[in-house]
C-alpha positions in Angstrom: 22.3 -26.3 -23.7 22.7 -22.9 -22.1 20.6 -22.4 -19.0 18.6 -19.2 -18.6 19.7 -17.0 -15.7 16.9 -15.8 -13.4 15.9 -12.2 -13.9 17.4 -9.9 -11.2 13.9 -8.5 -10.8 12.8 -11.8 -9.3 15.1 -11.3 -6.4 14.0 -7.7 -6.0 10.3 -8.6 -5.9 11.0 -11.5 -3.4 12.9 -9.1 -1.1 10.1 -6.6 -1.3 7.4 -9.1 -0.6 9.3 -10.7 2.3 9.8 -7.2 3.8 6.1 -6.5 3.4 5.1 -9.5 5.4 7.0 -8.2 8.4 5.8 -4.6 8.1 3.5 -3.1 10.6 -0.1 -2.1 9.7 -0.1 0.8 7.1 -2.4 3.8 7.5 -4.9 4.4 4.8 -6.3 7.6 6.0 -7.5 9.7 9.0 -10.0 12.4 9.7 -10.7 14.4 12.9 -13.3 17.0 13.6 -11.5 20.4 13.5 -13.8 21.5 16.4 -12.0 19.1 18.8 -8.7 20.8 18.5 -5.4 19.3 19.6 -5.2 17.4 22.9 -9.0 17.3 23.4 -8.9 14.2 25.6 -12.4 13.5 24.3 -12.4 9.8 25.2 -11.1 10.5 28.8 -14.1 12.6 29.8 -17.0 10.2 30.7 -17.9 6.7 29.7 -17.3 5.3 26.2 -19.3 2.5 24.6 -17.2 0.1 22.6 -18.3 -2.2 19.8 -16.7 -4.2 17.0 -18.0 -4.9 13.5 -16.5 -8.1 12.2 -17.3 -11.2 10.1 -18.8 -13.5 12.9 -20.0 -13.3 16.4 -17.0 -15.1 18.0 -14.5 -12.7 16.5 -16.8 -9.8 17.3 -16.9 -10.8 21.0 -13.1 -11.3 21.2 -12.5 -8.0 19.4 -14.8 -6.1 21.7 -13.3 -7.6 24.8 -9.8 -6.7 23.6 -10.8 -3.2 22.6 -12.5 -2.6 26.0 -9.4 -3.8 27.9 -7.0 -1.8 25.7 -9.0 1.4 26.3 -9.2 0.8 30.0 -5.4 0.4 30.1 -5.2 3.9 28.6 -7.4 5.4 31.3 -10.8 5.2 29.5 -14.0 4.2 31.3 -15.1 1.7 28.6 -18.2 -0.4 28.6 -19.0 -3.1 26.0 -22.0 -2.9 23.7 -24.6 -5.7 24.0 -23.5 -8.4 21.5 -27.1 -8.8 20.3 -26.9 -5.2 19.1 -26.9 -6.0 15.3 -28.6 -4.8 12.2 -28.3 -5.5 8.5 -28.4 -1.8 7.8 -25.4 0.1 9.2 -27.5 3.1 9.9 -29.9 1.1 12.0 -26.9 -0.4 13.8 -25.6 3.0 14.6 -29.0 3.9 16.0 -29.0 0.8 18.3 -25.5 1.7 19.5 -26.6 5.2 20.3 -29.5 3.8 22.3 -27.1 1.5 24.2 -24.7 4.3 24.8 -27.5 6.5 26.3 -28.6 3.5 28.5 -25.1 3.1 29.8 -24.6 6.8 30.4 -21.8 6.9 27.7 -20.9 10.2 26.0 -19.2 8.5 23.0 -19.2 5.4 20.9 -15.9 3.8 19.7 -16.4 1.3 16.9 -13.7 -0.9 15.5 -14.5 -2.5 12.1 -12.5 -5.4 10.8 -12.6 -6.3 7.1 -10.6 -8.7 5.0 -8.3 -6.6 2.9 -5.7 -8.9 1.3 -5.1 -12.6 0.9 -1.9 -14.5 0.1 -1.9 -16.5 -3.2 0.7 -19.0 -1.9 3.8 -17.7 -3.8 4.4 -14.5 -1.9 1.8 -12.6 -3.9 -1.0 -10.8 -2.2 -4.3 -9.9 -3.8 -6.6 -7.1 -2.6 -10.1 -8.2 -1.5 -13.0 -6.5 0.2 -12.5 -3.2 -1.6 -8.8 -2.7 -0.8 -5.7 -3.2 -2.8 -2.8 -3.5 -0.3 0.3 -1.6 -1.0 -1.4 1.0 -3.3 -2.9 4.3 -2.6 -6.3 2.8 -1.8 -9.1 1.5 -3.7 -10.7 -0.9 -6.0 -9.6 -4.4 -5.0 -11.6 -7.2 -6.6 -14.9 -6.7 -4.8 -14.9 -9.8 -2.6 -16.3 -9.9 0.9 -14.1 -12.9 2.0 -10.6 -14.1 1.0 -10.1 -16.3 -2.1 -10.1 -20.0 -1.3 -10.8 -19.8 2.4 -9.2 -17.7 5.1 -5.6 -18.9 4.8 -3.1 -16.0 5.2 -5.3 -13.0 5.2 -4.6 -9.4 6.0 -7.4 -7.3 7.6 -8.1 -3.6 7.5 -9.2 -2.0 10.8 -11.2 1.2 10.9 -11.7 3.0 14.2 -14.4 5.7 14.5 -15.6 7.8 17.4 -19.1 9.3 17.5 -20.3 11.9 19.9 -23.5 10.5 21.4 -24.9 14.0 22.2 -25.3 15.1 18.6 -24.7 11.8 16.7 -21.7 13.3 14.9 -18.5 11.3 14.0 -15.6 13.2 15.4 -12.7 11.0 14.4 -11.8 8.0 12.1 -8.7 6.2 10.9 -8.1 3.1 8.9 -5.1 0.8 8.8 -4.4 -2.4 6.7 -2.2 -5.3 7.8 0.0 -7.7 5.8 -1.5 -11.2 5.3 -1.1 -13.6 8.2 -2.8 -16.8 9.4 -2.5 -15.7 13.1 -5.7 -13.7 13.2 -5.6 -13.2 17.0 -2.2 -11.6 16.9 -3.2 -9.5 13.9 -6.4 -8.2 15.5 -4.4 -7.2 18.6 -1.8 -5.4 16.6 -4.5 -3.6 14.6 -6.3 -2.6 17.8 -3.1 -1.3 19.3 -2.3 0.6 16.1 -5.7 2.2 15.9 -5.6 3.3 19.5 -2.1 4.7 19.1 -3.6 6.8 16.2 -6.4 8.0 18.5 -3.9 8.9 21.1 -1.8 10.7 18.5 -4.9 12.7 17.5 -5.3 13.8 21.1 -8.4 11.8 22.0 -6.7 9.8 24.7 
């Protein structure tokens, strides 16, 4: 009985998926207020309140500490937002952060949001979750707020945004998505570093 030869496309897909697992976070988009101009150094002038929006309090605290230290290492006078500053309505949360920034004497708020973006299905295949579809131009996903079948090997998206406390306007934002991984700590650190590199490239640092 003649055996069927595996399709050459299987090897191609396997190579692409393996390469994708080792790839750095991919940028989904960026916007900067044209009024800032290049090399504004916006985050270097005065205090900056930092906060993280993530799926639980423990990861939020760890993310916020990492973000504060990473900004301080780049010459920013960063202060952490109170961890009890939470609200179900994002608009209410932004208002609480603005109040905390004013109380701390901060001129800007830097928020890092971490959201599940992809999850591994166990055979090298990744499925978009949480409104993202990794490896495409953006978009639909399958509308889940958490990965399929538990956390497992999950890729997160990270969105950084900077708000000017004086007028409440967002002046910069950028989003990156990472490949699925079960090492969340390393993934969060890499995403934080990548977002800050983007902020530096935009002239804010």
